[in-house]
PDB file as gemmi writes it, atoms N, CA and C in Angstrom:
CRYST1    1.000    1.000    1.000  90.00  90.00  90.00 P 1                      
ATOM      1  N   MET A   1      47.308 -25.743-106.228  1.00  0.00           N  
ATOM      2  CA  MET A   1      46.844 -24.422-105.840  1.00  0.00           C  
ATOM      3  C   MET A   1      47.013 -24.207-104.336  1.00  0.00           C  
ATOM      4  N   LEU A   2      46.659 -25.225-103.540  1.00  0.00           N  
ATOM      5  CA  LEU A   2      46.781 -25.085-102.093  1.00  0.00           C  
ATOM      6  C   LEU A   2      48.238 -25.000-101.653  1.00  0.00           C  
ATOM      7  N   ARG A   3      49.130 -25.659-102.395  1.00  0.00           N  
ATOM      8  CA  ARG A   3      50.552 -25.592-102.052  1.00  0.00           C  
ATOM      9  C   ARG A   3      51.083 -24.178-102.259  1.00  0.00           C  
ATOM     10  N   HIS A   4      50.636 -23.537-103.335  1.00  0.00           N  
ATOM     11  CA  HIS A   4      51.070 -22.166-103.595  1.00  0.00           C  
ATOM     12  C   HIS A   4      50.519 -21.209-102.539  1.00  0.00           C  
ATOM     13  N   LEU A   5      49.267 -21.415-102.170  1.00  0.00           N  
ATOM     14  CA  LEU A   5      48.665 -20.585-101.131  1.00  0.00           C  
ATOM     15  C   LEU A   5      49.366 -20.803 -99.795  1.00  0.00           C  
ATOM     16  N   GLY A   6      49.668 -22.055 -99.488  1.00  0.00           N  
ATOM     17  CA  GLY A   6      50.396 -22.359 -98.256  1.00  0.00           C  
ATOM     18  C   GLY A   6      51.779 -21.741 -98.239  1.00  0.00           C  
ATOM     19  N   ALA A   7      52.471 -21.814 -99.374  1.00  0.00           N  
ATOM     20  CA  ALA A   7      53.803 -21.205 -99.460  1.00  0.00           C  
ATOM     21  C   ALA A   7      53.714 -19.692 -99.300  1.00  0.00           C  
ATOM     22  N   PHE A   8      52.682 -19.087 -99.891  1.00  0.00           N  
ATOM     23  CA  PHE A   8      52.495 -17.641 -99.747  1.00  0.00           C  
ATOM     24  C   PHE A   8      52.241 -17.275 -98.293  1.00  0.00           C  
ATOM     25  N   LEU A   9      51.416 -18.048 -97.604  1.00  0.00           N  
ATOM     26  CA  LEU A   9      51.107 -17.747 -96.208  1.00  0.00           C  
ATOM     27  C   LEU A   9      52.326 -17.926 -95.309  1.00  0.00           C  
ATOM     28  N   VAL A  10      53.114 -18.972 -95.557  1.00  0.00           N  
ATOM     29  CA  VAL A  10      54.335 -19.171 -94.769  1.00  0.00           C  
ATOM     30  C   VAL A  10      55.298 -18.015 -94.997  1.00  0.00           C  
ATOM     31  N   ARG A  11      55.445 -17.617 -96.243  1.00  0.00           N  
ATOM     32  CA  ARG A  11      56.339 -16.498 -96.556  1.00  0.00           C  
ATOM     33  C   ARG A  11      55.830 -15.204 -95.924  1.00  0.00           C  
ATOM     34  N   LEU A  12      54.523 -15.006 -95.924  1.00  0.00           N  
ATOM     35  CA  LEU A  12      53.948 -13.811 -95.313  1.00  0.00           C  
ATOM     36  C   LEU A  12      54.201 -13.790 -93.808  1.00  0.00           C  
ATOM     37  N   VAL A  13      54.030 -14.924 -93.150  1.00  0.00           N  
ATOM     38  CA  VAL A  13      54.256 -14.997 -91.703  1.00  0.00           C  
ATOM     39  C   VAL A  13      55.723 -14.740 -91.375  1.00  0.00           C  
ATOM     40  N   VAL A  14      56.623 -15.361 -92.133  1.00  0.00           N  
ATOM     41  CA  VAL A  14      58.055 -15.149 -91.895  1.00  0.00           C  
ATOM     42  C   VAL A  14      58.427 -13.692 -92.162  1.00  0.00           C  
ATOM     43  N   SER A  15      57.899 -13.107 -93.232  1.00  0.00           N  
ATOM     44  CA  SER A  15      58.174 -11.696 -93.536  1.00  0.00           C  
ATOM     45  C   SER A  15      57.659 -10.786 -92.428  1.00  0.00           C  
ATOM     46  N   ALA A  16      56.476 -11.087 -91.918  1.00  0.00           N  
ATOM     47  CA  ALA A  16      55.908 -10.270 -90.843  1.00  0.00           C  
ATOM     48  C   ALA A  16      56.741 -10.385 -89.573  1.00  0.00           C  
ATOM     49  N   LEU A  17      57.197 -11.583 -89.247  1.00  0.00           N  
ATOM     50  CA  LEU A  17      58.009 -11.757 -88.044  1.00  0.00           C  
ATOM     51  C   LEU A  17      59.365 -11.068 -88.176  1.00  0.00           C  
ATOM     52  N   VAL A  18      59.953 -11.135 -89.358  1.00  0.00           N  
ATOM     53  CA  VAL A  18      61.234 -10.451 -89.579  1.00  0.00           C  
ATOM     54  C   VAL A  18      61.037  -8.939 -89.510  1.00  0.00           C  
ATOM     55  N   LEU A  19      59.967  -8.429 -90.084  1.00  0.00           N  
ATOM     56  CA  LEU A  19      59.677  -6.992 -90.016  1.00  0.00           C  
ATOM     57  C   LEU A  19      59.430  -6.563 -88.579  1.00  0.00           C  
ATOM     58  N   TRP A  20      58.684  -7.349 -87.835  1.00  0.00           N  
ATOM     59  CA  TRP A  20      58.402  -7.062 -86.432  1.00  0.00           C  
ATOM     60  C   TRP A  20      59.697  -7.017 -85.621  1.00  0.00           C  
ATOM     61  N   ALA A  21      60.586  -7.980 -85.851  1.00  0.00           N  
ATOM     62  CA  ALA A  21      61.864  -8.009 -85.136  1.00  0.00           C  
ATOM     63  C   ALA A  21      62.747  -6.827 -85.528  1.00  0.00           C  
ATOM     64  N   ALA A  22      62.753  -6.475 -86.805  1.00  0.00           N  
ATOM     65  CA  ALA A  22      63.591  -5.365 -87.267  1.00  0.00           C  
ATOM     66  C   ALA A  22      63.113  -4.036 -86.694  1.00  0.00           C  
ATOM     67  N   VAL A  23      61.811  -3.818 -86.645  1.00  0.00           N  
ATOM     68  CA  VAL A  23      61.290  -2.573 -86.065  1.00  0.00           C  
ATOM     69  C   VAL A  23      61.601  -2.531 -84.569  1.00  0.00           C  
ATOM     70  N   GLY A  24      61.487  -3.668 -83.907  1.00  0.00           N  
ATOM     71  CA  GLY A  24      61.841  -3.722 -82.491  1.00  0.00           C  
ATOM     72  C   GLY A  24      63.314  -3.467 -82.247  1.00  0.00           C  
ATOM     73  N   TRP A  25      64.142  -3.840 -83.198  1.00  0.00           N  
ATOM     74  CA  TRP A  25      65.585  -3.632 -83.086  1.00  0.00           C  
ATOM     75  C   TRP A  25      65.940  -2.162 -83.335  1.00  0.00           C  
ATOM     76  N   VAL A  26      65.323  -1.560 -84.343  1.00  0.00           N  
ATOM     77  CA  VAL A  26      65.638  -0.178 -84.709  1.00  0.00           C  
ATOM     78  C   VAL A  26      64.975   0.820 -83.758  1.00  0.00           C  
ATOM     79  N   ASP A  27      63.731   0.566 -83.392  1.00  0.00           N  
ATOM     80  CA  ASP A  27      62.978   1.506 -82.557  1.00  0.00           C  
ATOM     81  C   ASP A  27      62.328   0.747 -81.402  1.00  0.00           C  
ATOM     82  N   PRO A  28      63.118   0.400 -80.372  1.00  0.00           N  
ATOM     83  CA  PRO A  28      62.543  -0.352 -79.249  1.00  0.00           C  
ATOM     84  C   PRO A  28      61.461   0.470 -78.537  1.00  0.00           C  
ATOM     85  N   GLY A  29      60.413  -0.195 -78.141  1.00  0.00           N  
ATOM     86  CA  GLY A  29      59.333   0.477 -77.436  1.00  0.00           C  
ATOM     87  C   GLY A  29      58.343   1.188 -78.337  1.00  0.00           C  
ATOM     88  N   ASN A  30      58.421   0.960 -79.639  1.00  0.00           N  
ATOM     89  CA  ASN A  30      57.481   1.588 -80.566  1.00  0.00           C  
ATOM     90  C   ASN A  30      56.092   0.995 -80.314  1.00  0.00           C  
ATOM     91  N   PRO A  31      55.102   1.833 -79.958  1.00  0.00           N  
ATOM     92  CA  PRO A  31      53.777   1.289 -79.651  1.00  0.00           C  
ATOM     93  C   PRO A  31      53.054   0.721 -80.872  1.00  0.00           C  
ATOM     94  N   TYR A  32      53.483   1.087 -82.057  1.00  0.00           N  
ATOM     95  CA  TYR A  32      52.836   0.594 -83.275  1.00  0.00           C  
ATOM     96  C   TYR A  32      53.415  -0.732 -83.753  1.00  0.00           C  
ATOM     97  N   ASN A  33      54.446  -1.223 -83.094  1.00  0.00           N  
ATOM     98  CA  ASN A  33      55.116  -2.444 -83.530  1.00  0.00           C  
ATOM     99  C   ASN A  33      54.389  -3.666 -82.983  1.00  0.00           C  
ATOM    100  N   THR A  34      53.432  -4.164 -83.747  1.00  0.00           N  
ATOM    101  CA  THR A  34      52.717  -5.388 -83.399  1.00  0.00           C  
ATOM    102  C   THR A  34      52.842  -6.371 -84.554  1.00  0.00           C  
ATOM    103  N   VAL A  35      52.628  -7.634 -84.255  1.00  0.00           N  
ATOM    104  CA  VAL A  35      52.722  -8.657 -85.298  1.00  0.00           C  
ATOM    105  C   VAL A  35      51.608  -8.470 -86.324  1.00  0.00           C  
ATOM    106  N   GLY A  36      50.426  -8.077 -85.877  1.00  0.00           N  
ATOM    107  CA  GLY A  36      49.318  -7.846 -86.809  1.00  0.00           C  
ATOM    108  C   GLY A  36      49.605  -6.720 -87.785  1.00  0.00           C  
ATOM    109  N   ARG A  37      50.155  -5.629 -87.271  1.00  0.00           N  
ATOM    110  CA  ARG A  37      50.512  -4.513 -88.150  1.00  0.00           C  
ATOM    111  C   ARG A  37      51.620  -4.933 -89.108  1.00  0.00           C  
ATOM    112  N   ALA A  38      52.583  -5.709 -88.604  1.00  0.00           N  
ATOM    113  CA  ALA A  38      53.669  -6.188 -89.463  1.00  0.00           C  
ATOM    114  C   ALA A  38      53.129  -7.088 -90.569  1.00  0.00           C  
ATOM    115  N   ALA A  39      52.120  -7.909 -90.256  1.00  0.00           N  
ATOM    116  CA  ALA A  39      51.525  -8.773 -91.282  1.00  0.00           C  
ATOM    117  C   ALA A  39      50.806  -7.941 -92.343  1.00  0.00           C  
ATOM    118  N   LEU A  40      50.088  -6.913 -91.921  1.00  0.00           N  
ATOM    119  CA  LEU A  40      49.402  -6.048 -92.892  1.00  0.00           C  
ATOM    120  C   LEU A  40      50.396  -5.277 -93.754  1.00  0.00           C  
ATOM    121  N   VAL A  41      51.463  -4.774 -93.139  1.00  0.00           N  
ATOM    122  CA  VAL A  41      52.481  -4.051 -93.899  1.00  0.00           C  
ATOM    123  C   VAL A  41      53.174  -4.993 -94.872  1.00  0.00           C  
ATOM    124  N   ALA A  42      53.503  -6.208 -94.420  1.00  0.00           N  
ATOM    125  CA  ALA A  42      54.153  -7.184 -95.304  1.00  0.00           C  
ATOM    126  C   ALA A  42      53.243  -7.562 -96.468  1.00  0.00           C  
ATOM    127  N   LEU A  43      51.947  -7.723 -96.209  1.00  0.00           N  
ATOM    128  CA  LEU A  43      51.002  -8.040 -97.274  1.00  0.00           C  
ATOM    129  C   LEU A  43      50.900  -6.886 -98.268  1.00  0.00           C  
ATOM    130  N   PHE A  44      50.805  -5.667 -97.763  1.00  0.00           N  
ATOM    131  CA  PHE A  44      50.721  -4.501 -98.645  1.00  0.00           C  
ATOM    132  C   PHE A  44      51.980  -4.352 -99.491  1.00  0.00           C  
ATOM    133  N   LEU A  45      53.146  -4.530 -98.879  1.00  0.00           N  
ATOM    134  CA  LEU A  45      54.398  -4.394 -99.626  1.00  0.00           C  
ATOM    135  C   LEU A  45      54.579  -5.523-100.632  1.00  0.00           C  
ATOM    136  N   SER A  46      54.060  -6.700-100.318  1.00  0.00           N  
ATOM    137  CA  SER A  46      54.105  -7.803-101.275  1.00  0.00           C  
ATOM    138  C   SER A  46      53.260  -7.480-102.501  1.00  0.00           C  
ATOM    139  N   LEU A  47      52.081  -6.939-102.275  1.00  0.00           N  
ATOM    140  CA  LEU A  47      51.230  -6.535-103.397  1.00  0.00           C  
ATOM    141  C   LEU A  47      51.851  -5.380-104.178  1.00  0.00           C  
ATOM    142  N   ALA A  48      52.479  -4.453-103.471  1.00  0.00           N  
ATOM    143  CA  ALA A  48      53.103  -3.305-104.139  1.00  0.00           C  
ATOM    144  C   ALA A  48      54.258  -3.735-105.024  1.00  0.00           C  
ATOM    145  N   SER A  49      54.988  -4.764-104.614  1.00  0.00           N  
ATOM    146  CA  SER A  49      56.113  -5.205-105.447  1.00  0.00           C  
ATOM    147  C   SER A  49      55.622  -5.805-106.760  1.00  0.00           C  
ATOM    148  N   TYR A  50      54.449  -6.439-106.735  1.00  0.00           N  
ATOM    149  CA  TYR A  50      53.890  -6.959-107.984  1.00  0.00           C  
ATOM    150  C   TYR A  50      53.271  -5.850-108.828  1.00  0.00           C  
ATOM    151  N   LEU A  51      52.603  -4.911-108.181  1.00  0.00           N  
ATOM    152  CA  LEU A  51      51.941  -3.846-108.936  1.00  0.00           C  
ATOM    153  C   LEU A  51      52.925  -2.868-109.570  1.00  0.00           C  
ATOM    154  N   THR A  52      54.072  -2.664-108.940  1.00  0.00           N  
ATOM    155  CA  THR A  52      55.078  -1.776-109.529  1.00  0.00           C  
ATOM    156  C   THR A  52      55.949  -2.503-110.542  1.00  0.00           C  
ATOM    157  N   LEU A  53      55.730  -3.785-110.707  1.00  0.00           N  
ATOM    158  CA  LEU A  53      56.481  -4.632-111.636  1.00  0.00           C  
ATOM    159  C   LEU A  53      57.958  -4.738-111.269  1.00  0.00           C  
ATOM    160  N   ALA A  54      58.302  -4.466-110.015  1.00  0.00           N  
ATOM    161  CA  ALA A  54      59.697  -4.551-109.585  1.00  0.00           C  
ATOM    162  C   ALA A  54      60.203  -5.987-109.648  1.00  0.00           C  
ATOM    163  N   ARG A  55      59.328  -6.958-109.475  1.00  0.00           N  
ATOM    164  CA  ARG A  55      59.746  -8.359-109.535  1.00  0.00           C  
ATOM    165  C   ARG A  55      60.000  -8.818-110.965  1.00  0.00           C  
ATOM    166  N   PHE A  56      59.295  -8.257-111.897  1.00  0.00           N  
ATOM    167  CA  PHE A  56      59.378  -8.746-113.270  1.00  0.00           C  
ATOM    168  C   PHE A  56      60.314  -7.913-114.135  1.00  0.00           C  
ATOM    169  N   LEU A  57      60.357  -6.619-113.891  1.00  0.00           N  
ATOM    170  CA  LEU A  57      61.228  -5.731-114.665  1.00  0.00           C  
ATOM    171  C   LEU A  57      62.400  -5.289-113.793  1.00  0.00           C  
ATOM    172  N   TRP A  58      63.068  -6.265-113.183  1.00  0.00           N  
ATOM    173  CA  TRP A  58      64.134  -5.982-112.228  1.00  0.00           C  
ATOM    174  C   TRP A  58      65.314  -5.269-112.861  1.00  0.00           C  
ATOM    175  N   PHE A  59      65.456  -5.343-114.163  1.00  0.00           N  
ATOM    176  CA  PHE A  59      66.588  -4.719-114.837  1.00  0.00           C  
ATOM    177  C   PHE A  59      66.351  -3.239-115.120  1.00  0.00           C  
ATOM    178  N   LEU A  60      65.155  -2.753-114.904  1.00  0.00           N  
ATOM    179  CA  LEU A  60      64.846  -1.338-115.097  1.00  0.00           C  
ATOM    180  C   LEU A  60      64.927  -0.600-113.763  1.00  0.00           C  
ATOM    181  N   LEU A  61      65.316   0.629-113.795  1.00  0.00           N  
ATOM    182  CA  LEU A  61      65.503   1.407-112.577  1.00  0.00           C  
ATOM    183  C   LEU A  61      64.195   1.994-112.046  1.00  0.00           C  
ATOM    184  N   LEU A  62      63.303   2.428-112.921  1.00  0.00           N  
ATOM    185  CA  LEU A  62      62.087   3.114-112.489  1.00  0.00           C  
ATOM    186  C   LEU A  62      61.184   2.261-111.587  1.00  0.00           C  
ATOM    187  N   PRO A  63      60.917   0.979-111.897  1.00  0.00           N  
ATOM    188  CA  PRO A  63      60.084   0.202-110.974  1.00  0.00           C  
ATOM    189  C   PRO A  63      60.695   0.080-109.578  1.00  0.00           C  
ATOM    190  N   TRP A  64      62.013  -0.031-109.509  1.00  0.00           N  
ATOM    191  CA  TRP A  64      62.666  -0.139-108.199  1.00  0.00           C  
ATOM    192  C   TRP A  64      62.602   1.177-107.435  1.00  0.00           C  
ATOM    193  N   LEU A  65      62.764   2.290-108.123  1.00  0.00           N  
ATOM    194  CA  LEU A  65      62.650   3.584-107.448  1.00  0.00           C  
ATOM    195  C   LEU A  65      61.228   3.817-106.942  1.00  0.00           C  
ATOM    196  N   LEU A  66      60.242   3.440-107.749  1.00  0.00           N  
ATOM    197  CA  LEU A  66      58.848   3.566-107.334  1.00  0.00           C  
ATOM    198  C   LEU A  66      58.559   2.676-106.130  1.00  0.00           C  
ATOM    199  N   TYR A  67      59.050   1.427-106.169  1.00  0.00           N  
ATOM    200  CA  TYR A  67      58.830   0.516-105.044  1.00  0.00           C  
ATOM    201  C   TYR A  67      59.547   1.016-103.790  1.00  0.00           C  
ATOM    202  N   ALA A  68      60.749   1.558-103.942  1.00  0.00           N  
ATOM    203  CA  ALA A  68      61.480   2.090-102.785  1.00  0.00           C  
ATOM    204  C   ALA A  68      60.725   3.256-102.156  1.00  0.00           C  
ATOM    205  N   ALA A  69      60.148   4.116-102.973  1.00  0.00           N  
ATOM    206  CA  ALA A  69      59.365   5.239-102.448  1.00  0.00           C  
ATOM    207  C   ALA A  69      58.117   4.738-101.727  1.00  0.00           C  
ATOM    208  N   ILE A  70      57.444   3.739-102.301  1.00  0.00           N  
ATOM    209  CA  ILE A  70      56.264   3.154-101.654  1.00  0.00           C  
ATOM    210  C   ILE A  70      56.663   2.486-100.348  1.00  0.00           C  
ATOM    211  N   TRP A  71      57.785   1.758-100.359  1.00  0.00           N  
ATOM    212  CA  TRP A  71      58.258   1.062 -99.163  1.00  0.00           C  
ATOM    213  C   TRP A  71      58.546   2.060 -98.046  1.00  0.00           C  
ATOM    214  N   LEU A  72      59.296   3.112 -98.370  1.00  0.00           N  
ATOM    215  CA  LEU A  72      59.636   4.111 -97.351  1.00  0.00           C  
ATOM    216  C   LEU A  72      58.388   4.802 -96.808  1.00  0.00           C  
ATOM    217  N   ALA A  73      57.479   5.197 -97.681  1.00  0.00           N  
ATOM    218  CA  ALA A  73      56.255   5.873 -97.238  1.00  0.00           C  
ATOM    219  C   ALA A  73      55.400   4.952 -96.372  1.00  0.00           C  
ATOM    220  N   THR A  74      55.312   3.686 -96.749  1.00  0.00           N  
ATOM    221  CA  THR A  74      54.509   2.730 -95.987  1.00  0.00           C  
ATOM    222  C   THR A  74      55.092   2.503 -94.604  1.00  0.00           C  
ATOM    223  N   VAL A  75      56.382   2.266 -94.536  1.00  0.00           N  
ATOM    224  CA  VAL A  75      57.023   1.989 -93.250  1.00  0.00           C  
ATOM    225  C   VAL A  75      57.006   3.224 -92.355  1.00  0.00           C  
ATOM    226  N   MET A  76      57.272   4.379 -92.932  1.00  0.00           N  
ATOM    227  CA  MET A  76      57.256   5.608 -92.136  1.00  0.00           C  
ATOM    228  C   MET A  76      55.849   5.906 -91.615  1.00  0.00           C  
ATOM    229  N   GLY A  77      54.837   5.675 -92.447  1.00  0.00           N  
ATOM    230  CA  GLY A  77      53.467   5.931 -92.025  1.00  0.00           C  
ATOM    231  C   GLY A  77      52.933   4.901 -91.047  1.00  0.00           C  
ATOM    232  N   ALA A  78      53.264   3.639 -91.262  1.00  0.00           N  
ATOM    233  CA  ALA A  78      52.720   2.577 -90.415  1.00  0.00           C  
ATOM    234  C   ALA A  78      53.340   2.567 -89.022  1.00  0.00           C  
ATOM    235  N   TYR A  79      54.611   2.917 -88.932  1.00  0.00           N  
ATOM    236  CA  TYR A  79      55.301   2.835 -87.649  1.00  0.00           C  
ATOM    237  C   TYR A  79      55.640   4.189 -87.043  1.00  0.00           C  
ATOM    238  N   GLY A  80      55.335   5.269 -87.732  1.00  0.00           N  
ATOM    239  CA  GLY A  80      55.586   6.593 -87.189  1.00  0.00           C  
ATOM    240  C   GLY A  80      57.060   6.892 -86.971  1.00  0.00           C  
ATOM    241  N   ILE A  81      57.904   6.430 -87.875  1.00  0.00           N  
ATOM    242  CA  ILE A  81      59.339   6.667 -87.749  1.00  0.00           C  
ATOM    243  C   ILE A  81      59.783   7.645 -88.830  1.00  0.00           C  
ATOM    244  N   GLY A  82      60.944   8.223 -88.646  1.00  0.00           N  
ATOM    245  CA  GLY A  82      61.467   9.191 -89.597  1.00  0.00           C  
ATOM    246  C   GLY A  82      62.174   8.524 -90.768  1.00  0.00           C  
ATOM    247  N   PHE A  83      62.655   9.367 -91.672  1.00  0.00           N  
ATOM    248  CA  PHE A  83      63.291   8.882 -92.897  1.00  0.00           C  
ATOM    249  C   PHE A  83      64.553   8.079 -92.602  1.00  0.00           C  
ATOM    250  N   PHE A  84      65.418   8.607 -91.745  1.00  0.00           N  
ATOM    251  CA  PHE A  84      66.673   7.912 -91.468  1.00  0.00           C  
ATOM    252  C   PHE A  84      66.448   6.643 -90.651  1.00  0.00           C  
ATOM    253  N   SER A  85      65.447   6.644 -89.798  1.00  0.00           N  
ATOM    254  CA  SER A  85      65.096   5.411 -89.085  1.00  0.00           C  
ATOM    255  C   SER A  85      64.564   4.364 -90.054  1.00  0.00           C  
ATOM    256  N   ALA A  86      63.836   4.805 -91.074  1.00  0.00           N  
ATOM    257  CA  ALA A  86      63.343   3.872 -92.091  1.00  0.00           C  
ATOM    258  C   ALA A  86      64.499   3.288 -92.896  1.00  0.00           C  
ATOM    259  N   LEU A  87      65.511   4.104 -93.192  1.00  0.00           N  
ATOM    260  CA  LEU A  87      66.692   3.577 -93.883  1.00  0.00           C  
ATOM    261  C   LEU A  87      67.451   2.594 -93.000  1.00  0.00           C  
ATOM    262  N   LEU A  88      67.552   2.893 -91.710  1.00  0.00           N  
ATOM    263  CA  LEU A  88      68.181   1.965 -90.774  1.00  0.00           C  
ATOM    264  C   LEU A  88      67.366   0.681 -90.668  1.00  0.00           C  
ATOM    265  N   LEU A  89      66.058   0.801 -90.730  1.00  0.00           N  
ATOM    266  CA  LEU A  89      65.190  -0.374 -90.731  1.00  0.00           C  
ATOM    267  C   LEU A  89      65.435  -1.229 -91.969  1.00  0.00           C  
ATOM    268  N   ALA A  90      65.673  -0.602 -93.102  1.00  0.00           N  
ATOM    269  CA  ALA A  90      65.971  -1.356 -94.323  1.00  0.00           C  
ATOM    270  C   ALA A  90      67.260  -2.153 -94.166  1.00  0.00           C  
ATOM    271  N   ILE A  91      68.261  -1.567 -93.527  1.00  0.00           N  
ATOM    272  CA  ILE A  91      69.512  -2.290 -93.287  1.00  0.00           C  
ATOM    273  C   ILE A  91      69.282  -3.441 -92.316  1.00  0.00           C  
ATOM    274  N   ALA A  92      68.514  -3.202 -91.256  1.00  0.00           N  
ATOM    275  CA  ALA A  92      68.209  -4.260 -90.294  1.00  0.00           C  
ATOM    276  C   ALA A  92      67.425  -5.387 -90.953  1.00  0.00           C  
ATOM    277  N   LEU A  93      66.481  -5.049 -91.819  1.00  0.00           N  
ATOM    278  CA  LEU A  93      65.722  -6.074 -92.539  1.00  0.00           C  
ATOM    279  C   LEU A  93      66.621  -6.900 -93.446  1.00  0.00           C  
ATOM    280  N   THR A  94      67.581  -6.253 -94.072  1.00  0.00           N  
ATOM    281  CA  THR A  94      68.515  -6.974 -94.933  1.00  0.00           C  
ATOM    282  C   THR A  94      69.318  -7.980 -94.125  1.00  0.00           C  
ATOM    283  N   LEU A  95      69.829  -7.555 -92.978  1.00  0.00           N  
ATOM    284  CA  LEU A  95      70.618  -8.458 -92.141  1.00  0.00           C  
ATOM    285  C   LEU A  95      69.773  -9.604 -91.590  1.00  0.00           C  
ATOM    286  N   LEU A  96      68.575  -9.291 -91.103  1.00  0.00           N  
ATOM    287  CA  LEU A  96      67.710 -10.340 -90.564  1.00  0.00           C  
ATOM    288  C   LEU A  96      67.219 -11.286 -91.654  1.00  0.00           C  
ATOM    289  N   SER A  97      66.954 -10.777 -92.839  1.00  0.00           N  
ATOM    290  CA  SER A  97      66.528 -11.640 -93.948  1.00  0.00           C  
ATOM    291  C   SER A  97      67.649 -12.583 -94.355  1.00  0.00           C  
ATOM    292  N   LEU A  98      68.877 -12.091 -94.355  1.00  0.00           N  
ATOM    293  CA  LEU A  98      70.017 -12.957 -94.646  1.00  0.00           C  
ATOM    294  C   LEU A  98      70.147 -14.036 -93.584  1.00  0.00           C  
ATOM    295  N   LEU A  99      69.966 -13.670 -92.326  1.00  0.00           N  
ATOM    296  CA  LEU A  99      70.034 -14.641 -91.240  1.00  0.00           C  
ATOM    297  C   LEU A  99      68.947 -15.701 -91.372  1.00  0.00           C  
ATOM    298  N   VAL A 100      67.728 -15.294 -91.688  1.00  0.00           N  
ATOM    299  CA  VAL A 100      66.630 -16.251 -91.875  1.00  0.00           C  
ATOM    300  C   VAL A 100      66.917 -17.170 -93.055  1.00  0.00           C  
ATOM    301  N   SER A 101      67.462 -16.623 -94.136  1.00  0.00           N  
ATOM    302  CA  SER A 101      67.800 -17.443 -95.304  1.00  0.00           C  
ATOM    303  C   SER A 101      68.874 -18.463 -94.963  1.00  0.00           C  
ATOM    304  N   LEU A 102      69.839 -18.069 -94.159  1.00  0.00           N  
ATOM    305  CA  LEU A 102      70.891 -19.002 -93.761  1.00  0.00           C  
ATOM    306  C   LEU A 102      70.362 -20.079 -92.820  1.00  0.00           C  
ATOM    307  N   VAL A 103      69.485 -19.701 -91.897  1.00  0.00           N  
ATOM    308  CA  VAL A 103      68.934 -20.663 -90.941  1.00  0.00           C  
ATOM    309  C   VAL A 103      68.061 -21.695 -91.648  1.00  0.00           C  
ATOM    310  N   PHE A 104      67.240 -21.266 -92.588  1.00  0.00           N  
ATOM    311  CA  PHE A 104      66.356 -22.185 -93.291  1.00  0.00           C  
ATOM    312  C   PHE A 104      67.025 -22.853 -94.480  1.00  0.00           C  
ATOM    313  N   GLY A 105      68.276 -22.547 -94.722  1.00  0.00           N  
ATOM    314  CA  GLY A 105      69.017 -23.196 -95.801  1.00  0.00           C  
ATOM    315  C   GLY A 105      68.609 -22.756 -97.184  1.00  0.00           C  
ATOM    316  N   LEU A 106      68.075 -21.558 -97.308  1.00  0.00           N  
ATOM    317  CA  LEU A 106      67.653 -21.071 -98.615  1.00  0.00           C  
ATOM    318  C   LEU A 106      68.813 -20.517 -99.418  1.00  0.00           C  
ATOM    319  N   ARG A 107      69.869 -20.127 -98.733  1.00  0.00           N  
ATOM    320  CA  ARG A 107      70.999 -19.487 -99.396  1.00  0.00           C  
ATOM    321  C   ARG A 107      72.243 -19.766 -98.569  1.00  0.00           C  
ATOM    322  N   GLY A 108      73.337 -19.928 -99.239  1.00  0.00           N  
ATOM    323  CA  GLY A 108      74.613 -20.106 -98.559  1.00  0.00           C  
ATOM    324  C   GLY A 108      75.433 -18.842 -98.632  1.00  0.00           C  
ATOM    325  N   LEU A 109      76.489 -18.801 -97.830  1.00  0.00           N  
ATOM    326  CA  LEU A 109      77.373 -17.640 -97.884  1.00  0.00           C  
ATOM    327  C   LEU A 109      78.252 -17.785 -99.078  1.00  0.00           C  
TER     328      LEU A 109                                                      
END                                                                             
């Protein structure tokens, strides 16, 4: 049980740091871009992915569309950025997540 909790906390910290870096990359000088806010947003989005069943019903389109709408609304509201900046943030998160996966050896090219 403690190993699972530890793995969840490590993943949450890494997700928060990647989100913090991506927001800093897309919108430098954003006053809302703090590590604490990134941790809360990452925790909320982690819970939302389970509640929308996007992790379990990945082959269905509706859970992913619902999660994408929640993700965009959360990021736009938490960081005060517009729709297109949120889409650019999604691209930055994808690139940074790939980089983190390569650095930690979780995935190869």
